[in-house]
N, C-alpha and C positions, 0 to 999 in steps of 0.2 A: 837658514846660515849661506852661508859662503863656499862650503866645503859639498860637494859634489861626489855621491858613494857609488850610482848606478847610472848608468846615461841607455837609451835608447831611440833609435828612428825609428815614425812610427805616424803615419799619413803626412809626408811633408814638412815634419814637426821633431821636437828631441824632448823627451821625457825624459825631469832631470830630478834623481833621488839623491835627496841628502838627511841627517839625521832630524833634520825637525822637520821633513815632509819631505811633497812629491810637487813637482812644475810641473808645465807644457810648454814649450817657447817653441814660435813661431815665427818667421819673418823679425827676428832679433827683438821680439817681445814678448812676453810673459804672457798668454792668454786665459790659464791657470793656475791657483794653487788649492794642495788642499793640505792644512797642519794640523796641528793635533788636538786634538778637542772637537773635531766637526764628526767625529762618528764615524769618518769614511775605512780609514787606516784602522788596523788593529792595534799598530804602534807608529811611531810616526819617523823610528829611523829608516829610514829605507834603502834596503844594500841589493838587491836583485831585480831587474824589469825583464820581463820575456814579452813580447808582441805573442798573439794567438788569433785564430781564429774567432774576429769577431770582438777583441778587444785585447786588452794587455791581464798579466800576470805579474803581481807585486809582491815579492819578499821582503818581509823586514825583520829585524834584528828586536827579537821578546817579543812578536806581536803572530807570527806565522806568515801565511800567505792570503791574498785576496785577491780577488778577479774583479776587476774594471772593466763591462761591458758596455760598449755602445763605440761612436764616434765620439773623435778626441775633441769636434765640436762643440757636443752636446755635452752635459750636464754627466753623462754617463750614472749607471749602475752597478754598487760597490756590492760586491760578495764577498766575504769571510770562509775559508775551508775550518771551521770550528775544531776540527780533529788537527790542526795545526796552531791553535790557542799557546801562546808562550813560544813556541818553538823561535829561535835563533838563527834565519837565513842566512849563511857567512856572502859576504860580497861577490857576487858575480856569480853564485852557487844555484843558479834556478836556468837550467838549457834545458833543450829539445834534441833529444835523439831516438833516430831511427820510430819516429810519429808520438815518443812518450816525452811526457814533462818530468823533469828531474829535480830536486829539491836537496840542497847540501846542508847542512843544519851545524851547528858549534855544540857538543856534546852529545849528540842525537842521533846520528848518523843520516842514511839516506834515505829519501823518500821519493814515490813516484805518484802522478796522478793518472788514477784510476781512466779503464780506456774511454768511459764517457764522459768523461772528464768531470764528474761529482763531488771528488772525494778524494785527497791523499791519503797514502797508507807508506807505513814503515816498512824498507825491504832489510831483512832480516842476513847480513851479508859478511862475510870474515872480513872485517876492516881492519886496517892497522891502528885504526882510531877511528872513535865515535864522532871525532870532530874533522868535517869533513868542508877546506878550505879550498878545493878550486875540481870546476869539472869541466871535462873537454870529452867529445864525441870526434873521434876518428876512424876509421879505417871497420869499421862495425862495433865498437866496445868503448865502452864508455870507461876514462879514465879517470880514476877517482883520487885526489891529492888528499892529503889526510895532515895533520902535523905531526906524525910518525912514520908518513913513507906515503907512498903512492902504487896503488892497482891497477889493475883493469877488469871489466864485468860485459861481458858479451852481449850487447842489446840486441843483435839480431836476433839472438835466445827468446829473449824477452817477449819482444815483438810478434812473434807466433802464439795463436790459440791456445 
């Protein structure tokens, strides 16, 4: 598709998410694409991209989150987070704050990647709404936008053992 729903710079190129998949553009050329039916993305509608050590996290609208490990020039290894299956990650709602990764969803609230990076867990926060529409970290707080208002949560406290 022509509609870009998520962008991220990585390894000198640009990852582009669309409602029909994900592509990697480098030097004004599409180096690779992943579309529905290939089994790499849990859902083709890519809404959020977050570069992390050793790869990238990709949020989808209706399929949850998947990790693509490896360099962008390689085929990469695709690993879904089964506990996020079916989640609708909203556009731009995959952020890193104070060393932790957070995912905002449409209807199921806020999720956080475990410290060891192996699984997402749902946070039981009192939010204005479970429809998280925006996430932003500033000054030790995670600002959480919802369709019913804005709240903030101390991520510095979350980072403590």
